[in-house]
C-alpha positions as CSV (number, residue, x, y, z in Angstrom):
1,M,0.0,0.0,0.0
2,T,2.8,2.4,0.7
3,Q,4.1,2.2,-2.8
4,L,0.7,3.4,-4.1
5,Q,0.8,6.3,-1.6
6,H,4.2,7.4,-2.9
7,R,2.9,7.4,-6.5
8,I,0.1,9.7,-5.5
9,I,2.3,12.2,-3.7
10,L,5.1,13.1,-6.1
11,H,7.0,15.8,-4.2
12,A,6.6,19.0,-2.2
13,Y,5.9,22.2,-4.2
14,V,7.9,25.0,-2.8
15,T,7.2,28.7,-3.7
16,E,7.3,31.9,-1.8
17,K,3.5,31.7,-1.4
18,A,3.7,28.1,-0.2
19,M,6.3,29.1,2.4
20,D,4.1,31.9,3.7
21,E,1.1,29.6,3.9
22,M,3.2,27.1,5.8
23,E,4.1,29.7,8.5
24,R,0.8,31.5,8.7
25,Q,-1.9,28.9,8.0
26,N,-0.3,25.5,8.7
27,K,-0.5,24.4,5.1
28,L,1.9,22.7,2.6
29,E,1.6,22.2,-1.1
30,F,2.5,19.0,-3.0
31,V,2.6,18.0,-6.7
32,V,0.3,15.0,-7.0
33,D,-0.8,12.5,-9.6
34,R,-3.5,14.2,-11.8
35,R,-5.8,11.2,-11.4
36,A,-5.7,11.3,-7.5
37,S,-8.9,12.4,-5.7
38,R,-8.8,14.6,-2.6
39,I,-9.6,11.6,-0.4
40,Q,-6.7,9.6,-1.9
41,I,-4.4,12.6,-1.3
42,K,-5.5,13.0,2.3
43,R,-5.0,9.3,3.0
44,A,-1.6,9.3,1.4
45,I,-0.4,12.3,3.3
46,E,-1.6,10.9,6.6
47,E,0.1,7.6,6.0
48,I,3.4,8.9,4.7
49,Y,3.9,11.7,7.3
50,N,2.0,10.1,10.2
51,C,-0.3,13.2,10.8
52,K,-3.9,14.3,10.5
53,V,-5.2,16.4,7.6
54,A,-8.0,19.0,8.1
55,K,-8.6,19.9,4.5
56,V,-7.3,19.3,0.9
57,N,-7.7,21.7,-2.0
58,T,-6.5,20.9,-5.5
59,K,-5.8,22.9,-8.6
60,I,-4.5,22.1,-12.1
61,V,-1.5,24.2,-13.2
62,P,1.0,23.8,-16.1
63,V,3.4,21.7,-13.9
64,G,0.6,19.3,-13.0
65,K,-1.9,18.9,-10.2
66,I,-1.1,20.8,-6.9
67,A,-2.7,19.8,-3.6
68,T,-2.8,22.4,-0.8
69,V,-3.0,20.5,2.4
70,K,-4.1,22.1,5.7
71,F,-3.1,20.2,8.8
72,K,-4.9,19.8,12.1
73,P,-3.7,22.3,14.7
74,E,-1.8,19.7,16.7
75,Y,0.5,19.0,13.7
76,S,3.1,21.5,12.5
77,A,3.4,22.1,8.8
78,E,7.0,23.2,9.4
79,D,7.8,19.8,11.0
80,I,6.1,17.9,8.2
81,G,7.8,20.1,5.6
82,S,11.2,19.3,7.0
83,R,10.4,15.6,6.6
84,A,9.1,16.2,3.1
85,G,12.3,17.9,2.1
86,V,11.1,21.5,1.9
87,F,14.1,22.8,3.9
């Protein structure tokens, strides 16, 4: 099952806006498989990073599908971001 989760979440998407959202709103952005649903993205993030997700928003951009993930207050986006390779 973990192999499937790693195919859904491709990598962290780091921009100046994403860094600002991480600090202010406890959110991270990831490039994900275009066929993945919000529920699949939520489950993959929770399994890979051992955390709880509050909300997932998605958008299609020229680089692919971007998922903006808001974490529950007890989980730090900065901590998860360091595990995801943002820093």
